[in-house]
Each structure stands twice: as structure tokens, then as C-alpha cells.
C-alpha positions in Angstrom: 63.1 -57.5 128.3 62.7 -59.7 125.3 61.7 -62.7 127.4 59.2 -65.4 127.2 57.0 -65.8 130.4 56.2 -69.4 129.5 57.7 -72.0 127.3 54.3 -72.4 125.5 54.7 -68.9 124.2 56.8 -69.8 121.2 54.3 -72.5 120.2 51.1 -70.5 120.5 50.9 -68.9 117.1 53.6 -70.2 115.1 53.5 -73.9 115.1 53.7 -75.2 111.5 55.8 -77.0 109.0 56.7 -80.2 110.7 59.1 -81.7 108.2 60.7 -84.2 110.6 57.6 -86.2 111.5 57.7 -89.7 110.3 54.0 -90.1 109.4 53.6 -88.8 105.8 50.0 -87.7 106.2 50.6 -85.4 109.1 53.7 -84.0 107.5 51.9 -83.3 104.2 48.9 -81.7 106.0 51.1 -79.4 108.0 53.2 -78.5 105.0 50.1 -77.6 103.1 49.0 -75.2 105.8 52.6 -73.8 106.1 52.7 -73.2 102.3 49.4 -71.4 102.5 50.7 -69.2 105.2 54.1 -68.6 103.5 52.4 -67.6 100.2 49.8 -65.4 101.9 50.2 -61.6 101.7 49.0 -61.4 105.3 48.3 -63.7 108.3 46.1 -63.2 111.3 46.0 -66.0 113.9 44.4 -65.8 117.3 44.3 -68.5 120.0 43.1 -69.3 123.5 45.4 -71.2 125.9 44.7 -73.1 129.0 47.4 -74.7 131.2 46.4 -77.5 133.6 48.4 -78.9 136.5 47.5 -82.3 135.1 45.4 -83.6 132.3 41.8 -83.6 133.5 42.8 -81.4 136.5 42.1 -77.8 137.4 43.1 -74.9 135.1 46.3 -73.2 136.5 46.5 -70.5 133.9 44.5 -69.2 131.0 45.5 -66.6 128.4 45.2 -65.5 124.8 47.7 -65.0 122.0 47.7 -63.6 118.5 49.9 -63.0 115.5 49.3 -60.4 112.8 51.8 -60.4 110.0 52.2 -58.7 106.6 55.5 -59.1 104.8 58.3 -58.2 107.1 56.0 -56.6 109.6 54.5 -58.5 112.5 52.6 -57.8 115.8 52.5 -60.6 118.3 50.6 -60.7 121.6 51.2 -63.3 124.3 49.5 -62.7 127.5 50.9 -59.4 129.0 53.7 -59.2 126.4 53.5 -57.6 122.9 56.1 -57.6 120.2 56.2 -55.3 117.2 58.7 -56.2 114.5 59.5 -54.5 111.2 62.4 -54.3 108.8 64.3 -51.7 111.0 63.1 -52.1 114.6 62.1 -54.6 117.2 59.8 -53.4 120.0 58.7 -55.3 123.1 55.9 -54.1 125.4 55.6 -55.5 128.9 52.2 -54.4 130.2 52.7 -55.8 133.7 55.9 -53.8 134.3 54.8 -51.0 132.0 58.2 -51.1 130.2 58.9 -50.7 126.5 62.1 -51.6 124.7 62.9 -50.6 121.1 66.0 -51.9 119.4 67.5 -50.9 116.0 68.1 -54.1 114.1 70.9 -52.6 112.1 72.9 -51.4 115.1 72.2 -54.2 117.5 72.2 -57.4 115.5 73.8 -59.5 118.2 71.2 -58.4 120.8 68.1 -59.4 118.8 66.7 -62.7 120.3 66.0 -65.5 117.9 62.5 -66.1 119.2 61.3 -62.5 119.0 59.6 -62.9 115.7 58.0 -66.2 116.7 59.1 -68.1 113.6 56.4 -70.2 112.0 58.6 -73.2 112.1 58.9 -73.3 115.9 56.8 -76.4 116.3 59.6 -78.3 114.7 61.5 -78.0 118.0 59.1 -80.5 119.6 60.2 -83.1 117.2 64.0 -82.6 117.5 65.8 -85.8 118.4 69.4 -86.8 118.9 70.9 -90.0 117.7 70.0 -91.9 120.9 66.4 -90.8 120.9 63.4 -92.6 119.3 61.6 -91.0 116.4 58.2 -89.6 117.1 55.3 -92.0 116.5 52.3 -90.5 114.7 48.8 -92.0 114.6 45.7 -90.6 112.8 42.9 -90.8 115.4 40.0 -89.6 113.2 39.1 -87.9 110.0 35.6 -86.5 109.6 34.6 -84.1 106.9 38.1 -82.8 106.5 38.7 -82.4 110.3 41.7 -84.7 111.0 43.0 -85.5 114.5 46.6 -86.8 114.9 48.4 -88.1 118.0 52.1 -87.9 118.3 54.1 -89.7 121.0 57.7 -90.4 121.9 58.6 -86.7 121.7 61.4 -85.7 124.1 59.9 -84.1 127.2 56.2 -84.8 126.2 53.9 -87.7 126.8 51.7 -86.9 123.9 50.9 -84.2 121.4 47.5 -84.0 119.7 47.0 -81.8 116.6 43.6 -81.2 115.0 43.6 -79.8 111.4 40.9 -78.6 109.0 42.3 -79.9 105.8 39.6 -78.3 103.7 40.4 -74.8 104.8 44.1 -75.6 105.5 43.9 -74.2 109.0 44.8 -75.4 112.5 41.8 -76.1 114.8 43.6 -77.0 118.1 46.7 -78.3 119.7 47.2 -80.0 123.0 50.2 -81.6 124.7 51.1 -83.2 128.0 54.5 -82.8 129.5 56.3 -85.9 130.9 56.7 -86.2 134.6 60.5 -85.9 134.4 60.3 -82.7 132.3 60.7 -79.2 133.6 56.9 -78.8 133.6 56.2 -82.1 135.4 53.0 -83.4 133.8 51.4 -80.1 132.9 48.8 -80.2 130.2 48.4 -77.4 127.6 45.4 -76.8 125.4 45.5 -74.3 122.5 42.4 -73.6 120.5 42.5 -71.4 117.4 39.7 -68.8 117.3 40.9 -67.0 114.2 43.0 -68.2 111.2 42.7 -65.7 108.4 44.9 -65.2 105.3 45.2 -62.3 102.8 43.1 -59.8 104.8 44.0 -56.1 104.9 46.1 -55.6 108.1 48.7 -53.0 106.9 46.8 -50.1 108.6 47.0 -51.7 112.0 50.7 -52.5 111.5 51.9 -49.0 110.9 54.9 -48.1 113.0 53.2 -44.9 114.1 50.6 -47.0 116.0 53.4 -48.0 118.3 56.2 -45.4 118.1 57.9 -42.8 115.9 61.5 -41.7 115.6 62.2 -38.0 116.1 65.7 -36.5 116.3 67.1 -40.1 116.7 64.9 -40.7 119.7 61.9 -43.0 120.2 58.6 -41.3 120.8 56.0 -43.7 122.0 52.4 -43.7 120.8 50.2 -41.9 123.4 48.6 -45.2 124.6 52.0 -46.0 126.1 52.5 -42.6 127.7 52.8 -44.0 131.3 55.4 -46.6 130.3 59.1 -46.5 130.9 61.1 -46.7 127.7 64.5 -48.2 126.9 66.0 -47.9 123.4 69.2 -48.8 121.6 69.1 -46.9 118.3 
């Protein structure tokens, strides 16, 4: 149930803090954005994603994703999947299959997937190398009025990654990457554009557990908007 329909899912909203990149400017710029996010009381990020069969080709797939987080509470939407995460419970909502799963974190620690919370450091995985691999090569392509574009090559599984940052606002503007032909995704090209990047806004009301479910007599009671969904729970 806690699955990712597409490998791009982990990268859509969380994608910061690249400490392993060799080019200092890119590393510093991303760390500055990451520090802003880490110190913020709340984070709201929305993005639009397009997947192409080839760079310059037809769109195979288009969707949207968003992350809303305040403290230990987060709500993530990736296409037809939603995830609600707080200190005690982890909930997934599959809108296609109309299935809901709620897990107690305390009683099911071994069953909680590592990617369910969409860690903000997940972009680092793109830059992981082993001893036999070459280090990523980073080039700054342009810098105009604080909008900086970087190109990163020699990443395992990718031909190229482009990152566009707004260094004035410390926000991400866009992300695009092309898979290599010998990768699992055989030359597919992904574009992610950020439509909202807000810090320190009041989101606690929308993150109330009761907006998703309540616990009554040790049983999960879904919010009425999920009344037609099948529920699985491990409390």
C-alpha cells in the first residue's frame, strides 16, 4: 500500500541539501535553501511534473505533487496517492483503488517505509557514487537577477540534471533530468516546475488528524470524504 507509482515521486517535493556535489556554488545554494526549509515553522511546496518518452518528444504522463509540513506533521500528494504523517500514525490514501491504510508508528516500526515521509534530502540519492564511479560534474549555465541555472552530468543512471534556483528568495524554480539509455527508464525526460514554495504560513488547521481520520475505541474512523474507501489498519 505504501508504494511509489513512479521513481520520480521521491524527488518531486523533497529534493534539497546536495552536500555531495563537487561544485561549491551549487552546494552552497542548495544548502541555503535547505537551511531555510529546516528552520521554517511550516513548508508548502507544489509542483507540476511532465514525463516525456524522450527529450523534445511527446508527453507520456503529466501530474502534480505537493508537500505541506508543520513540525512532525506532513501531508504529501503525488498523483493519485496521498500520505498523511504525524507523530503517532502514518496514513496512505490510494484514490485509484479507493484504499486507505493507517499504521501506528509505535506498534509497527519495522513496517514503516523509509520513503513515506519524503525526506527533504532525497535528491542526494541522485549524486550517490561508488568508488568506481566518476564524481558528478557541475556547470553554472547562467545567472540573471538571482535566477541561477546549473547543469550536472556524470550522475549514475542520468545523462544530465538541470536545476534552476531563485537565490534571492531561496527557492527552487524548476528541475529537469534525462535518464540514460541503459537505465531502467531508457532515456525518459522529466520536467518538474515549482508553482508554490512558501515558508512559515499557517497550515496547522489543514493538517489536523481529524481532517483525515479519528481513533474511536481503538479503531480507525475515516473522515466522511473517504466513506466509500476500503480501510486497512494496524494499530
